[in-house]
VOPAGU-2260 file (C-alpha; in pm, 1 decimal, decimal comma):
REM VOPAGU-2260
SITE   aa  ch    i         X         Y         Z
SITE  UNK   A    0    3933,7      87,4     257,7
SITE  UNK   A    1    3850,4     447,5     317,4
SITE  UNK   A    2    3537,8     565,8     492,8
SITE  UNK   A    3    3389,0     642,9     151,5
SITE  UNK   A    4    3364,5     274,3      57,3
SITE  UNK   A    5    3193,5     -35,4     190,1
SITE  UNK   A    6    3297,8    -365,4      30,8
SITE  UNK   A    7    3196,8    -730,1      66,6
SITE  UNK   A    8    3404,5    -967,3    -144,5
SITE  UNK   A    9    3437,6   -1345,4    -184,3
SITE  UNK   A   10    3795,5   -1404,3    -299,2
SITE  UNK   A   11    3882,9   -1646,3    -579,8
SITE  UNK   A   12    3527,5   -1695,7    -703,2
SITE  UNK   A   13    3549,4   -1571,9   -1066,9
SITE  UNK   A   14    3684,9   -1802,2   -1335,6
SITE  UNK   A   15    3918,2   -1610,6   -1568,6
SITE  UNK   A   16    3795,3   -1589,7   -1928,5
SITE  UNK   A   17    3428,9   -1630,4   -1829,0
SITE  UNK   A   18    3139,2   -1440,4   -1981,8
SITE  UNK   A   19    3001,4   -1146,6   -1782,0
SITE  UNK   A   20    2667,2    -980,5   -1853,3
SITE  UNK   A   21    2656,5    -604,3   -1794,5
SITE  UNK   A   22    2387,6    -342,8   -1846,8
SITE  UNK   A   23    2399,6    -126,0   -2156,1
SITE  UNK   A   24    2506,7     234,5   -2136,0
SITE  UNK   A   25    2546,4     404,1   -1801,8
SITE  UNK   A   26    2771,7     676,9   -1674,8
SITE  UNK   A   27    3149,8     646,8   -1663,0
SITE  UNK   A   28    3165,6     396,5   -1374,8
SITE  UNK   A   29    2962,4     145,9   -1578,1
SITE  UNK   A   30    3189,9     191,8   -1878,9
SITE  UNK   A   31    3498,8     168,2   -1655,5
SITE  UNK   A   32    3384,0    -162,8   -1510,1
SITE  UNK   A   33    3326,6    -311,9   -1855,4
SITE  UNK   A   34    3673,3    -200,5   -1966,0
SITE  UNK   A   35    3842,0    -334,3   -1649,9
SITE  UNK   A   36    3664,3    -670,7   -1684,7
SITE  UNK   A   37    3786,0    -697,1   -2044,4
SITE  UNK   A   38    4138,9    -598,1   -1935,3
SITE  UNK   A   39    4126,4    -889,7   -1690,6
SITE  UNK   A   40    4037,4   -1128,7   -1975,3
SITE  UNK   A   41    3663,3   -1160,7   -1916,0
SITE  UNK   A   42    3423,4   -1158,9   -2210,2
SITE  UNK   A   43    3169,5    -879,6   -2153,5
SITE  UNK   A   44    2828,5    -891,3   -2320,0
SITE  UNK   A   45    2529,0    -656,8   -2300,7
SITE  UNK   A   46    2279,8    -907,8   -2443,5
SITE  UNK   A   47    2062,3    -890,2   -2753,6
SITE  UNK   A   48    1795,4    -627,4   -2801,5
SITE  UNK   A   49    1450,6    -790,8   -2818,3
SITE  UNK   A   50    1246,0    -473,4   -2851,1
SITE  UNK   A   51    1166,1    -136,4   -2703,3
SITE  UNK   A   52     867,5     -23,0   -2503,0
SITE  UNK   A   53     694,9     310,6   -2543,0
SITE  UNK   A   54     881,5     457,7   -2243,5
SITE  UNK   A   55    1237,4     407,5   -2375,4
SITE  UNK   A   56    1300,7      85,7   -2181,4
SITE  UNK   A   57    1489,1    -175,0   -2379,7
SITE  UNK   A   58    1392,5    -539,8   -2357,4
SITE  UNK   A   59    1717,8    -734,3   -2343,0
SITE  UNK   A   60    1776,0   -1105,4   -2384,0
SITE  UNK   A   61    2044,5   -1196,7   -2135,0
SITE  UNK   A   62    2276,7   -1471,8   -2263,7
SITE  UNK   A   63    2211,2   -1805,3   -2096,6
SITE  UNK   A   64    2583,1   -1882,0   -2095,1
SITE  UNK   A   65    2675,0   -1573,5   -1889,3
SITE  UNK   A   66    2863,3   -1691,8   -1581,4
SITE  UNK   A   67    2839,5   -1362,2   -1392,3
SITE  UNK   A   68    2618,5   -1055,1   -1384,6
SITE  UNK   A   69    2743,4    -710,3   -1293,7
SITE  UNK   A   70    2498,1    -438,8   -1189,7
SITE  UNK   A   71    2591,8     -77,2   -1136,7
SITE  UNK   A   72    2380,6     197,5    -984,7
SITE  UNK   A   73    2543,8     534,9   -1009,7
SITE  UNK   A   74    2468,6     901,0    -977,2
SITE  UNK   A   75    2575,7    1136,1   -1250,8
SITE  UNK   A   76    2945,0    1205,2   -1207,2
SITE  UNK   A   77    3054,7    1547,5   -1082,8
SITE  UNK   A   78    3342,3    1747,1   -1226,7
SITE  UNK   A   79    3572,3    1812,9    -927,2
SITE  UNK   A   80    3896,7    1963,3   -1055,5
SITE  UNK   A   81    3991,0    2100,1    -712,7
SITE  UNK   A   82    3929,4    1771,5    -526,2
SITE  UNK   A   83    4036,4    1519,2    -792,5
SITE  UNK   A   84    4301,0    1731,5    -966,3
SITE  UNK   A   85    4556,6    1451,2   -1012,0
SITE  UNK   A   86    4309,1    1166,1    -986,4
SITE  UNK   A   87    4087,8    1187,3   -1294,8
SITE  UNK   A   88    3890,0    1512,2   -1230,9
SITE  UNK   A   89    3556,6    1325,4   -1189,8
SITE  UNK   A   90    3385,0    1236,9    -858,8
SITE  UNK   A   91    3180,1     917,1    -868,1
SITE  UNK   A   92    2907,8     785,4    -633,1
SITE  UNK   A   93    2800,1     429,0    -704,5
SITE  UNK   A   94    2690,6      83,7    -597,2
SITE  UNK   A   95    2828,7    -226,9    -771,4
SITE  UNK   A   96    2721,1    -589,2    -746,4
SITE  UNK   A   97    2869,4    -895,1    -914,9
SITE  UNK   A   98    2677,8   -1220,9    -881,7
SITE  UNK   A   99    2755,7   -1576,6    -984,9
SITE  UNK   A  100    2474,6   -1670,5   -1223,4
SITE  UNK   A  101    2502,9   -2044,7   -1157,1
SITE  UNK   A  102    2486,4   -2030,9    -776,7
SITE  UNK   A  103    2294,5   -1704,7    -734,7
SITE  UNK   A  104    2559,6   -1593,3    -486,8
SITE  UNK   A  105    2672,3   -1231,0    -468,2
SITE  UNK   A  106    3051,4   -1232,4    -483,0
SITE  UNK   A  107    3109,7    -855,8    -476,3
SITE  UNK   A  108    2901,0    -584,3    -318,0
SITE  UNK   A  109    3060,6    -240,8    -325,7
SITE  UNK   A  110    2909,0      90,4    -229,3
SITE  UNK   A  111    3144,3     377,3    -274,2
SITE  UNK   A  112    3236,9     722,0    -381,4
SITE  UNK   A  113    3563,6     867,9    -490,2
SITE  UNK   A  114    3769,5    1016,4    -767,1
SITE  UNK   A  115    3765,6     837,8   -1101,2
SITE  UNK   A  116    4121,0     701,2   -1106,4
SITE  UNK   A  117    4128,6     584,7    -743,6
SITE  UNK   A  118    3791,9     408,7    -790,1
SITE  UNK   A  119    3924,2     227,5   -1098,0
SITE  UNK   A  120    4238,7     125,0    -908,1
SITE  UNK   A  121    4020,2     -17,7    -628,6
SITE  UNK   A  122    3811,4    -203,2    -886,7
SITE  UNK   A  123    4128,1    -346,2   -1039,5
SITE  UNK   A  124    4241,4    -475,0    -697,4
SITE  UNK   A  125    3895,9    -622,7    -630,8
SITE  UNK   A  126    3901,3    -806,7    -965,5
SITE  UNK   A  127    4249,8    -940,6    -886,0
SITE  UNK   A  128    4111,5   -1070,7    -556,2
SITE  UNK   A  129    3798,8   -1220,3    -718,4
SITE  UNK   A  130    3987,1   -1415,3    -985,8
SITE  UNK   A  131    4057,0   -1781,4    -917,0
SITE  UNK   A  132    4427,1   -1846,4    -903,5
SITE  UNK   A  133    4586,0   -2145,4   -1074,7
SITE  UNK   A  134    4687,9   -2411,2    -824,8
């Protein structure tokens, strides 16, 4: 890992094909995580809308059958054509957590920053490491 990232990971703890709950919306890191999870064969859900409050906060019903929850905190991405010229043009700063809903255990904790494409490549490697391998 580079100095721009701090990662805690529990290898082989995600069952392929499982349901993952993710927050709605978000900046590009949130969307990228949902896409990468789907590319790895996970079923991604954002829950059902139960209602809205007067301050634009959605009330979401999280599916009871979700095996994992992914949370992303991110700053608005920055356009960095000089720094990320061949690596996606966008600079991301974020914090990602994936937790096992059944055990309550955090299986990935990742605080990082970097260019869009290199961050997605790291995420792809982390998901490969998290997936349980067939014995």
